[in-house]
Steps between C-alpha positions, in 0.01 A plus 500: 500500500174644365344805660211739443654845468394858444653679204232761417280195454470160666708225342680175571880510486798278574699625797780354712413342832519790748796534737465445876627803691591473867184450706288391200357164393457347155185303432331292233171677435193280560230763440495874436229755422446773245260723695416861583860617539595358160188651347598838646832465318329426169263795549789737568391567860803329653837602347751220447832461322511298177621143538351450846367150571134530602311313772427654839343201678627144483610173655837336450707206625842607621787344307793702636564758769741789506770575752356587839175307462482237774129459576387403149630226276451293186169319470298743712197658334449872555248765396615839377265797553510818295640738761833444671753731666347810345509351150248339266587157363480508120537880496808601699661157463440205267182307568376143492353444154805300396651155535713619793491800732745648749368711789618623842433251780298770677252487210394138544281304739475125536195330347358200688421211265124538550520850348694400188263547206487667158291765679756567776609833341136614508458386861815690589365816337175500698660400830524878565130497588580348840672817621262732317199352680648607834551857375146550363309315774203705618578794271317663209695376199491594132664255260554649153496249215270229371748266338622164628699661783192697602284189505741291707563790740127566547430132553747484789443839665120525483450331837745715698442853370223730380598462136408697188650406163529773235547403136702696245368254241215258564714187473382265776268757657195273481687202646636712786147617572391135529740469794274739689742790459381852417626599154488817289689677225793707626353826372193441721694466827423765761632554850829387648637176642740381768680279250535515120643195318637547149470208259797484260517652152250786520691823446177696528430351844841610631422859397169516688547257790603755762179699463313208661733462800420643843760713674737256669376214281689209346576463128571134421729406211479123437830320433414478130454877472789637291667835551228766492445875491250639750325833450524683833326835548568549870225277638495283696758683708605169657492153351675166522626310195482127565635222282402161651765234530465142387339270753387143544477298179193329646313832487586544133403142421166528677395833351603397146328166549174682580495682165231356269637284220354729233687803632824305545486358148464849354777658708770236553660243271794261541737417215795264457748707302620858494387566144142442611538759776567770245196402295253434781587824682298679232185326620546428872588728789714230661695235311684241709790319336531148644831323438511131420706470820197594711380181677179376342518734201554227241752519219 
């Protein structure tokens, strides 16, 4: 089979169809995403062993199940989120940017037919906002980052929390401001907040984030945030680290569907072969590979 692998650079390689250990399932990949976690690998933020198959979010149709799997079977369509059993798909185990993928059954969730789309991996990513909204409700919240993640997050949370968005780079700062959200450059932020949300891929933000957090506050690490190093100088004396779990696909679909077409077209692209993923990842933050086996994708 063909797979997108990391070998000190991103490339397409021929690999054998993966084995199916006890408790795992093998699936034909329908769609998989090259997103923030993969970009962290390329940037050297997220260490990874050479030869690893990339792809931390995806959708696949089960073709075979391992010993001990009784509740899932061939023909069922499942989504695979990035985090599972303390591991990161596509980092600690082979990912989904391949013809076939094998993952533990605990790492998958059934996808109803109405949620099967080339954008399902993106909907899955932003389904974490459902749980995050409950955590930040009624609190003073600082979201650091003005990229695509920052825009989508601000769009969903602005009605439930007193939200400020701080930009490391201007990015979508103007568009976030049009949502009615207070925006500023990170170096201009003063005061402290109940909640600080870190957008992925800003090493500088991880080094300064804690200075904006109230004692006993919550530091939120989105599910696409790779392994990070925090600079801790003794304050706040108490804090909670919170990584939201993946929620309802309908939430992800709705919040992504509300993103203006101009912003979507600049941030997300779908392609039909793995070679295009490697090329388009230079220009887009999220590249979704859509297999010809995806219903409605065409040949």
